[in-house]
C-alpha positions in Angstrom: 37.8 83.8 -47.2 34.3 84.0 -45.6 35.2 80.9 -43.6 38.3 82.6 -42.2 36.2 85.7 -41.2 33.6 83.5 -39.5 36.3 81.7 -37.6 37.8 85.0 -36.5 34.4 86.2 -35.3 33.9 83.0 -33.3 37.3 83.4 -31.8 36.6 87.0 -30.8 33.2 86.0 -29.4 34.6 83.2 -27.3 37.3 85.5 -25.9 34.6 88.1 -25.1 32.4 85.5 -23.3 35.5 84.3 -21.4 36.3 87.8 -20.3 32.7 88.4 -19.2 32.7 85.2 -17.2 36.0 86.2 -15.5 34.4 89.6 -14.5 31.7 87.7 -12.7 28.9 88.2 -15.2 26.1 85.6 -15.5 26.0 84.4 -19.1 22.5 83.6 -20.5 22.4 81.9 -23.9 19.4 83.6 -25.4 20.6 87.1 -24.4 24.0 86.6 -25.9 22.6 85.0 -29.0 20.5 88.1 -29.6 23.4 90.3 -28.9 25.8 88.6 -31.3 23.1 87.7 -33.9 23.8 84.0 -33.7 21.8 80.8 -32.8 21.8 79.9 -29.0 23.4 76.6 -30.0 26.5 78.7 -31.1 26.7 80.3 -27.7 26.4 76.8 -26.1 29.3 75.6 -28.3 31.3 78.7 -27.2 30.7 77.9 -23.5 31.6 74.2 -24.1 34.9 75.4 -25.7 35.7 77.3 -22.5 34.7 74.3 -20.4 37.0 72.1 -22.4 39.9 74.5 -21.8 39.4 74.3 -18.0 38.7 70.5 -17.9 40.9 68.9 -15.3 43.2 71.9 -15.1 44.3 73.4 -11.8 46.3 76.5 -11.2 49.5 76.8 -9.2 47.4 77.3 -6.0 45.6 74.0 -6.6 42.3 75.6 -7.6 40.0 74.0 -10.1 37.9 76.3 -12.4 34.6 75.2 -13.9 31.8 76.8 -15.9 28.6 75.9 -14.0 24.9 76.5 -14.7 23.2 78.4 -11.9 19.6 77.3 -11.8 18.6 80.3 -9.6 20.2 82.9 -11.8 19.3 80.9 -14.9 22.7 81.4 -16.5 26.3 80.2 -16.6 28.9 81.5 -14.2 32.6 80.7 -13.6 33.4 78.9 -10.3 36.8 78.3 -8.8 37.2 75.9 -5.9 40.1 74.1 -4.2 40.6 70.6 -5.5 39.3 68.0 -3.0 42.1 66.5 -0.9 40.8 64.0 1.6 43.0 61.2 3.0 41.8 57.6 2.7 40.8 57.7 6.4 38.9 60.9 6.0 37.1 59.8 2.9 36.1 56.5 4.5 34.7 58.3 7.5 32.7 60.8 5.4 31.3 57.9 3.3 30.2 56.0 6.5 28.5 59.1 7.8 26.6 59.5 4.5 25.6 55.9 4.5 24.6 55.8 8.2 22.5 59.0 7.9 20.1 57.2 5.5 18.8 60.7 4.5 19.3 60.5 0.7 17.8 58.3 -1.9 20.1 55.5 -3.1 20.9 57.1 -6.4 22.0 60.4 -4.9 23.9 58.8 -2.1 25.8 56.5 -4.5 26.7 59.3 -6.8 28.1 61.5 -4.0 30.3 58.6 -2.7 31.4 57.6 -6.2 32.3 61.2 -7.1 34.2 61.7 -3.9 36.2 58.5 -4.4 37.0 59.5 -8.0 38.0 63.1 -7.0 40.0 62.3 -3.9 41.9 59.1 -4.6 44.5 57.9 -7.2 43.4 55.1 -9.4 45.3 52.4 -7.5 43.5 53.3 -4.2 40.0 53.5 -5.5 39.5 49.7 -5.8 40.3 49.2 -2.1 37.8 52.0 -1.1 35.0 50.6 -3.3 35.5 47.1 -1.8 35.3 48.5 1.7 32.0 50.2 1.0 30.4 48.1 -1.7 28.5 45.8 0.6 27.0 48.6 2.6 26.1 50.5 -0.6 24.4 47.4 -2.0 22.3 46.9 1.1 21.6 50.6 1.6 18.0 51.3 2.6 16.8 54.6 1.4 14.2 56.7 3.2 10.7 55.6 2.2 9.9 58.8 0.4 12.5 57.9 -2.2 12.8 61.4 -3.5 15.9 63.1 -5.0 16.4 66.1 -2.7 19.9 67.5 -3.3 18.9 70.2 -5.8 15.9 71.3 -3.7 18.0 71.5 -0.6 20.5 73.8 -2.5 17.8 76.0 -4.0 16.0 76.4 -0.7 19.3 77.1 1.0 20.0 79.8 -1.6 16.7 81.3 -0.8 17.7 81.3 2.9 21.0 83.1 2.0 19.3 85.6 -0.2 16.4 86.2 2.2 13.8 85.5 -0.5 10.2 84.6 0.2 9.0 81.2 -0.9 5.5 80.1 -2.0 4.9 76.4 -1.4 2.5 73.5 -1.2 3.2 71.3 1.8 1.7 67.9 2.6 1.1 67.4 6.3 1.3 64.0 8.1 -2.5 63.8 7.7 -2.2 64.0 4.0 -3.7 67.5 3.8 -1.9 69.8 1.5 -1.6 73.5 2.6 -0.4 76.5 0.6 1.9 78.9 2.6 4.1 81.9 2.0 7.2 81.6 4.2 10.3 83.4 5.2 13.1 80.7 5.1 15.8 81.0 7.7 17.6 77.7 7.8 18.2 74.2 6.5 18.8 71.3 8.9 19.3 67.6 8.7 18.3 65.2 11.5 17.6 61.5 11.7 16.9 60.5 8.1 15.3 63.8 7.0 16.2 67.3 5.9 14.1 70.2 7.2 13.4 73.8 6.2 13.1 76.2 9.1 10.9 79.2 8.3 8.6 81.9 9.7 5.0 82.5 8.5 2.5 85.1 9.5 1.7 84.9 13.3 -2.1 84.8 12.6 -1.5 81.5 10.7 0.5 79.8 13.4 -0.2 77.7 16.5 2.9 79.2 18.1 3.2 82.9 17.1 6.8 84.2 17.2 8.4 80.8 16.8 9.7 79.3 13.6 8.0 76.4 11.9 9.7 73.2 10.8 9.0 71.7 7.4 10.2 68.3 6.2 11.7 69.0 2.7 10.5 65.7 1.2 6.9 66.7 2.0 7.1 69.9 0.0 5.0 69.2 -3.0 5.8 72.3 -5.0 7.7 75.5 -4.3 8.5 78.8 -6.0 11.3 81.1 -4.8 10.0 84.6 -5.4 11.8 87.9 -6.0 10.3 89.4 -2.9 12.9 89.8 -0.1 12.4 90.0 3.6 14.5 91.8 6.1 16.3 90.1 8.9 17.8 92.6 11.4 21.3 91.4 12.5 20.3 91.3 16.2 17.4 89.1 15.3 19.2 86.8 12.8 18.3 83.1 13.0 21.2 81.0 14.1 20.9 77.3 13.0 23.4 76.1 15.5 21.6 77.6 18.5 18.2 76.5 17.2 19.5 72.9 16.6 20.5 72.6 20.2 16.9 73.3 21.3 15.0 71.2 18.8 16.6 67.7 19.0 13.4 65.9 18.0 12.2 68.3 15.2 9.0 69.2 17.0 8.1 72.9 17.1 6.5 74.9 19.8 7.2 77.4 22.5 10.6 77.4 24.3 10.3 75.2 27.4 12.6 74.3 30.3 12.3 70.8 31.8 14.1 68.9 34.6 14.2 65.2 35.4 16.3 62.6 37.2 18.5 60.2 35.1 19.5 56.8 36.7 20.9 55.1 33.6 24.4 53.8 33.0 25.8 56.6 30.8 24.9 60.3 31.3 26.8 61.2 28.1 24.0 59.4 26.1 21.6 62.0 27.5 23.9 65.0 27.1 24.7 64.0 23.4 20.9 63.6 22.7 20.0 66.8 24.4 22.6 69.4 23.5 21.3 72.1 25.9 21.2 69.7 28.9 23.1 70.4 32.1 23.6 67.5 34.5 24.3 67.6 38.2 25.5 64.4 39.9 23.6 63.5 43.0 24.9 61.5 46.1 23.2 58.3 45.0 25.0 58.4 41.6 22.0 59.6 39.6 21.8 62.9 37.8 19.5 65.9 38.0 19.1 67.1 34.4 17.9 70.5 33.2 17.2 71.0 29.5 15.7 73.7 27.3 13.8 72.7 24.1 11.3 74.0 21.6 8.0 72.3 22.4 7.5 69.3 24.7 6.0 66.7 22.6 9.2 65.2 21.2 11.0 65.4 24.6 8.1 63.6 26.3 8.1 60.8 23.7 11.8 60.4 24.2 11.6 60.4 28.0 8.8 57.7 28.0 11.1 55.5 25.8 13.9 55.5 28.4 12.0 53.2 30.8 13.4 53.0 34.3 16.3 55.2 33.5 14.1 58.3 33.9 12.5 59.0 37.3 10.5 61.7 39.0 12.4 64.8 40.0 13.5 65.9 43.5 10.1 67.4 44.1 8.4 64.0 43.7 6.7 65.2 40.5 6.8 64.1 36.9 8.9 66.1 34.4 8.2 69.7 35.1 7.9 72.1 32.2 8.7 75.6 33.3 
């Protein structure tokens, strides 16, 4: 009889936890264990039972429901998402973009591609996709830092979304490690690396009033605090607009530059410099005007273009305005 009562209590507890999850509540094992007077392992088994119920189920709208652990909130929440539906062509393209970016360690890259193939394709189509990609996956060269970054990118991105201050230790190119308190405003990926865009106190900066760019793989430690910072709507940071003006991930004041391009394809310049405007000249060359943050990265790039870049109409070198 006691066993029947215990089973009924467990049944009621699972239903109550399920109801609380549906209402949007964050479920924390120790808190519930104290509330119900049971061991935290019992709460974990209850959560696992709810997970098993949802496993591989979709509703009539094609939504998949899962119980996920939120590392920021330190508890379990219910998450609903549309099931992934990519065509073979779309999936192949996404996989090629991930591989060509070379921005993730091999383990994370391979897991993402494997999970996408498993989620998107029927069994009979998976073998073909694996065979198309296996050689490139085998010879994949990961970035030299070799660090797993996906969880950090998400946690830092969450801090951006919630406007939470971050305390971190950052290793500079010189090897020096500095401790900074930052206001994170964006996450960006560019040429093999992911970056955190943030503001720090003007007195600590070389360029007051402008954001600082941190390579995420160089962040040694970080702690997302409970302290929030205010971002007025009119002053909100827009990653898309910032990205256009920082194609080389060098920070600095906003500069305008102009130069003459005599290469074969002006689109190569316009794609590399998103803010560039080109005016065709009578001799077939182009007068190009561009706006970027800082000039160091732009100057490096211009020097690497050889004879394609020439002095401007005023017979001067690239002019920074």
